[in-house]
C-alpha positions in Angstrom: 126.3 -68.2 101.3 128.9 -70.6 99.7 128.3 -71.6 96.1 128.3 -75.5 94.8 129.4 -74.4 91.7 132.5 -76.5 90.6 135.4 -74.5 88.8 135.3 -73.9 85.4 137.8 -75.5 82.9 139.1 -72.8 80.4 140.5 -74.9 77.1 142.9 -73.1 75.3 143.2 -73.8 71.3 146.8 -73.3 70.3 147.6 -71.9 66.6 148.4 -74.6 64.5 149.0 -77.6 67.2 151.9 -76.3 68.3 152.4 -77.0 71.5 155.3 -74.4 72.2 153.2 -71.4 71.2 152.5 -68.7 74.4 149.6 -67.3 71.6 146.1 -68.8 71.9 143.7 -67.9 68.8 140.8 -65.7 70.0 137.3 -67.4 68.7 135.4 -64.6 66.7 132.6 -63.2 68.9 128.9 -63.5 67.6 126.8 -60.7 69.8 123.1 -61.4 69.9 120.9 -58.8 69.6 119.0 -57.6 72.7 116.3 -55.4 73.7 115.9 -53.6 76.8 116.0 -50.6 78.6 120.1 -50.4 78.8 119.9 -50.9 74.5 117.6 -48.5 74.2 119.6 -45.8 76.1 122.5 -47.0 74.2 121.5 -46.9 70.6 120.3 -43.4 71.9 123.3 -42.4 72.9 124.9 -43.8 69.3 122.4 -42.0 67.6 123.4 -38.4 69.5 126.9 -38.7 69.0 127.0 -40.0 65.7 124.6 -37.6 64.6 126.8 -34.5 66.4 130.0 -36.1 64.6 128.2 -36.3 61.2 126.0 -33.0 61.2 128.3 -30.5 63.1 130.8 -30.1 59.7 127.4 -28.8 57.4 125.9 -27.0 59.8 126.6 -23.3 58.8 126.9 -20.1 61.5 127.3 -16.3 60.6 128.2 -17.3 57.3 130.8 -19.8 57.9 131.2 -23.6 59.3 130.1 -23.8 62.9 132.3 -26.1 63.8 135.9 -25.6 61.9 139.2 -26.0 62.8 141.2 -24.1 60.7 144.9 -24.8 61.2 146.1 -22.9 58.1 144.9 -19.7 59.4 145.3 -20.7 63.3 141.9 -20.3 64.1 139.3 -22.8 66.0 135.5 -21.9 65.4 133.1 -23.3 67.2 129.6 -22.0 66.7 129.7 -18.3 67.7 133.3 -18.9 69.7 136.4 -18.2 67.7 139.5 -19.4 69.4 143.4 -18.5 67.9 146.2 -19.9 69.2 146.7 -17.6 72.3 144.0 -19.3 74.0 145.3 -23.0 73.6 145.1 -23.1 77.5 141.5 -23.9 77.0 142.5 -26.9 75.4 144.6 -27.8 78.5 141.8 -26.7 80.8 139.4 -29.1 79.0 141.7 -32.1 78.9 142.4 -31.6 82.7 138.3 -31.7 82.9 138.3 -34.4 80.8 140.6 -36.8 83.0 138.5 -35.7 86.4 135.1 -36.6 84.9 136.5 -39.9 83.7 137.8 -40.6 87.2 134.1 -39.4 88.9 132.3 -41.6 86.6 134.3 -44.6 86.9 134.2 -44.0 90.9 130.6 -43.4 90.6 129.4 -46.2 88.0 132.4 -47.9 86.8 133.1 -48.0 82.7 130.3 -45.9 82.0 132.3 -43.9 79.1 133.3 -47.2 77.7 129.7 -48.9 77.4 128.0 -45.8 76.0 130.1 -43.0 74.5 133.7 -44.4 73.6 134.0 -43.9 69.7 135.2 -47.6 70.0 131.7 -48.7 71.2 129.4 -46.3 69.0 131.4 -47.2 65.6 131.1 -50.9 66.4 127.5 -50.6 67.2 127.1 -49.3 63.9 129.3 -51.9 61.8 127.7 -54.7 63.8 124.1 -53.3 62.7 125.1 -53.4 59.3 126.2 -57.2 59.8 122.9 -58.2 61.2 121.0 -56.6 58.4 122.9 -58.5 55.7 124.2 -61.8 57.5 121.6 -62.4 59.2 120.9 -63.2 63.6 124.0 -64.6 65.6 122.8 -68.3 64.4 122.8 -67.5 60.9 125.9 -65.5 60.9 127.4 -68.7 63.1 126.2 -70.8 60.2 127.3 -68.8 57.4 130.7 -68.6 58.3 131.0 -71.8 59.0 129.9 -73.3 55.9 131.4 -73.3 52.5 131.8 -70.6 50.1 128.6 -70.5 48.0 126.9 -67.9 45.5 124.3 -66.6 48.6 128.0 -66.6 51.1 129.7 -64.6 48.4 127.2 -62.3 48.0 126.4 -61.5 51.4 130.5 -60.8 52.6 130.3 -58.8 49.5 128.0 -56.9 50.3 128.5 -56.1 54.0 132.3 -55.4 53.1 130.8 -52.9 50.4 128.5 -51.3 53.0 131.4 -51.3 55.8 134.3 -49.4 53.1 131.6 -47.2 52.8 130.7 -46.1 55.7 134.2 -46.2 56.8 135.2 -43.8 54.1 132.1 -41.3 54.8 133.7 -41.4 58.6 137.0 -40.0 57.0 135.7 -37.8 55.0 134.0 -36.1 57.9 136.7 -35.7 60.2 139.0 -34.2 57.6 135.9 -31.9 57.0 136.5 -30.8 60.5 140.0 -29.3 58.9 139.0 -28.2 55.6 135.7 -26.8 55.1 133.6 -29.9 54.4 131.7 -27.8 51.2 134.9 -27.3 49.6 136.3 -30.9 50.5 132.9 -32.5 48.8 133.3 -30.4 45.4 137.0 -31.3 45.5 136.2 -35.0 46.3 133.8 -34.8 43.5 136.1 -33.2 40.8 138.9 -35.6 42.0 141.2 -32.3 42.9 142.0 -32.6 46.7 145.3 -32.0 48.1 147.5 -35.1 48.6 147.2 -34.4 52.3 143.6 -34.7 52.5 143.2 -37.9 50.6 146.1 -39.4 53.0 143.8 -38.3 56.1 140.6 -39.4 54.6 141.9 -42.9 53.7 144.1 -43.2 57.1 140.7 -42.7 59.0 138.4 -44.4 57.4 141.3 -47.2 57.3 141.4 -46.9 61.1 137.5 -47.0 61.6 137.3 -50.0 59.5 139.6 -51.8 60.6 139.0 -51.0 64.5 135.1 -51.4 64.6 135.0 -53.7 61.8 137.6 -56.2 62.5 139.3 -55.9 66.3 136.7 -55.0 67.9 136.3 -56.4 71.2 140.4 -56.5 71.0 140.6 -53.3 70.9 138.6 -53.2 74.3 140.6 -56.2 76.0 143.6 -55.8 75.1 144.5 -52.4 73.4 142.9 -50.0 75.6 144.9 -48.8 78.7 141.8 -47.7 80.7 141.0 -52.0 81.0 144.0 -52.1 83.0 143.7 -49.1 85.2 139.9 -48.6 85.9 139.9 -51.2 88.9 142.2 -48.4 90.4 139.2 -46.3 90.8 137.2 -48.9 92.1 136.3 -49.2 95.6 133.5 -51.6 97.5 130.5 -48.7 96.7 131.3 -48.6 93.0 128.2 -49.4 91.0 129.3 -52.2 88.5 127.4 -54.9 86.4 127.7 -57.9 88.5 125.8 -61.2 88.6 124.2 -62.2 92.1 126.0 -65.3 92.8 123.7 -66.3 96.0 120.8 -65.7 94.6 121.6 -67.5 90.9 123.7 -70.5 92.4 123.4 -73.0 91.5 122.5 -72.9 87.9 120.3 -75.5 86.2 117.1 -76.0 83.6 113.6 -76.1 84.8 110.1 -75.9 83.5 109.0 -72.8 83.7 106.8 -72.2 87.1 108.4 -74.9 89.3 110.2 -73.4 92.3 114.2 -73.4 91.7 114.3 -74.0 95.6 112.1 -77.6 95.5 115.0 -78.8 93.1 118.1 -77.3 94.9 118.8 -74.6 92.4 119.1 -71.3 92.2 117.3 -68.5 90.1 119.8 -69.1 87.1 118.5 -71.5 84.4 122.5 -71.5 82.5 120.5 -70.3 79.5 124.1 -68.4 78.6 121.7 -65.7 77.1 124.1 -63.1 79.0 127.2 -64.7 77.6 125.6 -64.7 73.8 124.5 -61.1 74.4 127.8 -59.5 75.1 130.1 -57.6 72.7 133.3 -58.9 74.4 132.3 -62.5 74.5 132.6 -62.5 78.8 130.5 -64.4 81.2 130.0 -61.9 83.8 128.9 -64.9 86.1 132.4 -65.4 86.7 132.9 -61.9 87.9 133.8 -58.3 86.9 136.7 -59.2 84.1 138.9 -56.6 82.2 136.4 -57.3 79.0 133.3 -55.9 80.3 132.9 -52.6 79.1 129.5 -51.6 81.2 127.7 -51.7 78.4 124.6 -53.5 80.3 123.4 -55.7 77.6 123.5 -58.6 79.9 120.9 -57.1 82.1 118.6 -57.0 79.4 119.3 -60.4 78.5 119.1 -61.7 81.9 116.2 -59.8 82.7 114.0 -60.7 79.6 114.9 -64.5 80.7 113.6 -64.1 84.7 110.4 -62.2 83.2 109.8 -65.7 80.9 110.5 -67.4 83.8 108.4 -65.2 86.6 111.5 -65.0 88.5 112.4 -61.1 90.0 114.6 -59.1 87.7 118.0 -58.2 88.6 120.0 -61.3 89.0 122.1 -59.5 87.1 122.3 -56.0 87.7 123.8 -52.7 88.3 124.9 -53.0 92.1 128.1 -53.1 94.4 130.0 -55.1 96.4 128.6 -54.0 100.1 124.9 -54.4 98.5 126.0 -57.9 97.3 127.0 -58.5 100.8 124.1 -57.5 102.4 125.5 -53.8 103.1 124.9 -50.4 102.5 125.6 -48.5 99.8 127.1 -44.6 100.0 126.9 -42.6 97.3 128.4 -39.5 98.7 131.6 -40.8 99.7 135.0 -38.2 99.9 136.3 -39.0 96.7 133.3 -38.8 95.0 132.2 -35.2 96.6 135.6 -34.4 96.1 135.6 -35.3 92.3 132.4 -33.3 91.9 133.8 -30.4 94.1 136.5 -29.7 91.8 135.1 -30.8 88.3 132.7 -28.2 89.0 134.9 -25.6 90.1 136.8 -26.3 86.8 133.9 -26.4 84.6 132.4 -22.6 86.5 135.9 -21.2 86.2 136.3 -22.1 82.2 132.4 -20.8 81.9 133.5 -17.6 83.2 137.0 -17.4 81.5 135.1 -17.7 78.1 132.4 -15.3 78.9 135.6 -12.3 80.2 137.8 -13.4 77.7 139.8 -10.5 75.9 138.7 -9.7 72.3 141.8 -8.1 71.3 145.1 -8.8 71.5 148.0 -5.8 71.6 151.5 -5.9 70.5 153.5 -3.1 70.1 157.3 -3.1 68.5 159.6 -0.2 68.1 161.2 1.3 65.3 164.6 -0.2 65.5 166.2 2.6 63.3 166.2 5.1 65.8 165.5 5.5 69.4 164.1 9.0 68.5 163.6 11.9 65.7 162.9 15.5 65.7 159.1 15.9 64.3 158.5 18.0 61.6 156.6 21.1 63.9 159.4 20.6 66.8 159.3 18.2 69.3 160.4 14.5 69.7 159.0 11.4 68.0 159.2 7.8 68.9 157.9 5.5 65.9 156.3 2.2 66.3 154.2 -0.4 64.6 150.9 -1.5 66.9 149.9 -5.2 65.7 146.6 -6.0 66.7 144.4 -9.6 66.7 140.7 -8.7 66.3 139.4 -12.3 68.3 135.8 -11.7 67.5 133.4 -11.9 64.8 132.4 -8.2 64.5 134.9 -5.1 63.0 136.4 -3.1 66.1 136.8 0.5 65.6 139.3 1.2 68.3 140.4 4.8 70.2 144.0 4.9 71.6 145.2 7.0 73.7 149.0 7.4 75.6 149.5 7.5 79.3 153.0 8.8 80.8 153.9 10.9 82.9 154.2 14.2 80.8 152.5 15.3 78.1 152.5 12.7 75.5 150.3 12.7 71.7 149.6 10.3 69.2 150.2 11.2 65.9 148.4 9.6 62.8 146.6 6.8 64.5 144.6 7.4 67.4 141.4 6.0 65.7 141.9 2.2 64.4 139.6 -0.1 62.5 140.4 -4.0 62.9 138.2 -6.6 60.7 136.4 -9.6 62.1 139.1 -12.5 62.8 141.7 -10.4 62.0 145.2 -9.6 62.4 145.9 -5.8 61.7 149.7 -3.8 61.8 149.2 0.0 62.0 152.0 2.3 62.7 152.2 4.9 65.2 153.8 7.8 66.1 154.3 9.2 69.7 155.7 13.1 70.1 156.1 15.3 73.1 157.1 18.6 73.4 160.2 19.2 75.7 160.2 15.6 77.3 162.3 14.9 80.2 165.5 13.0 79.0 165.8 9.5 79.1 163.8 6.6 79.1 159.8 6.7 80.2 157.5 3.8 80.2 154.2 4.5 78.2 150.6 2.8 78.7 148.7 2.6 75.5 145.2 1.9 75.7 142.9 0.6 72.9 139.0 0.8 74.0 136.5 0.3 70.9 133.8 2.9 70.1 130.0 1.6 70.0 130.3 -1.8 70.8 126.9 -2.4 71.0 125.1 -4.8 73.4 128.4 -6.7 74.0 131.2 -5.8 76.1 133.8 -3.3 74.7 137.3 -4.7 73.3 139.6 -3.2 75.4 143.9 -3.3 75.4 146.4 -2.3 77.0 150.2 -2.6 76.0 153.1 -1.2 77.7 156.2 0.4 75.9 159.5 2.5 76.2 159.8 6.2 75.2 162.8 7.5 74.4 164.0 12.1 74.8 167.4 13.6 74.5 169.2 16.0 76.6 167.6 19.2 75.9 170.4 21.6 74.5 170.4 25.0 76.8 
């Protein structure tokens, strides 16, 4: 169906009237508050995500902070899981999964991440909520900004800025609380004894939150975020995106409720601009999918409300696909969706298995550099070593050591070893043999946990060398 809509003319206001300027000042966006199923879902996501961010540092787990990235000690605590530098490959694993998940959900339903889970979106919602509670609804905010600086305007602006700053600083404080135990951080803040780096990162992250969510807002999504630029490469004609049904809505025009639009030669769109007023990035979804659309679905809720009032069917603006808009059938299970899902499920299963079966004990053996061998007090040939053990569990490990070699070999003085929870221990160790064959021999040291209880026993194997001299006749 060919639309009768006339081309829209967009005028740009040049800065300071400079006709040679290539920069057009962007008008401030005043998104109107809206209610609907997608808005409620987005608010629930905000509460859930911010709840985790602000609550997790205060949760205790086995006598310590549940989520703590202790960089000086080189230990990451995530509830009952303790990760060491040797486990850094899990971070790479998670990043690969995050990238694939982004491809999967984008190909399936567009910018779901941007609309519901992106930190920029989440924190902007909070800053907008504070602004609405203090300055009023959309029309009152526009009027307040356009009016002169009265006592009321100064009071409202001061109150808003004060709450923004407090919330931003609390965000920075919580962020640092994931790297410094937050109770210690709170005590240091109260006593003004924070270190320079702690103070810097609280202020830096607080300032970043204040600037991005308070002032830049939609500018981050439209001009700074790279995802907005390459999202189109992951879309196809079966990707669910927020779309305006041009065939149903055009031609636009106002009318009274109860009048058949076909009798007036009009479509279902009454040109109320409610979809534009609620958009947090200020775009008009009726002009088609744009870089500024973050898929928050506020325009869907606003349009559905208007359609209800006009007694028209919902869905003039909705989640749909190009195929569906053209009258075709949407294919959800298409090859790349299946491929993304299978690979993502395999990676997630592999990660879960690897974490469940990861070694809780790391062992490294270092030979004595002063001598290859020496004669023992009671006879025999001895080699000396230093055994370094890392206990990656939250329980003390009592280990039994044994040596496997092509000839009888005994461990002197360190066959039973105790390693404290989440600790690194160095243990001197001596291997003794009576009349061993001359030369270099490969020896395997086996360490097995005694009385592991309900959990799997911690074990480790490490290979080293044993040297013996030529025997005199």
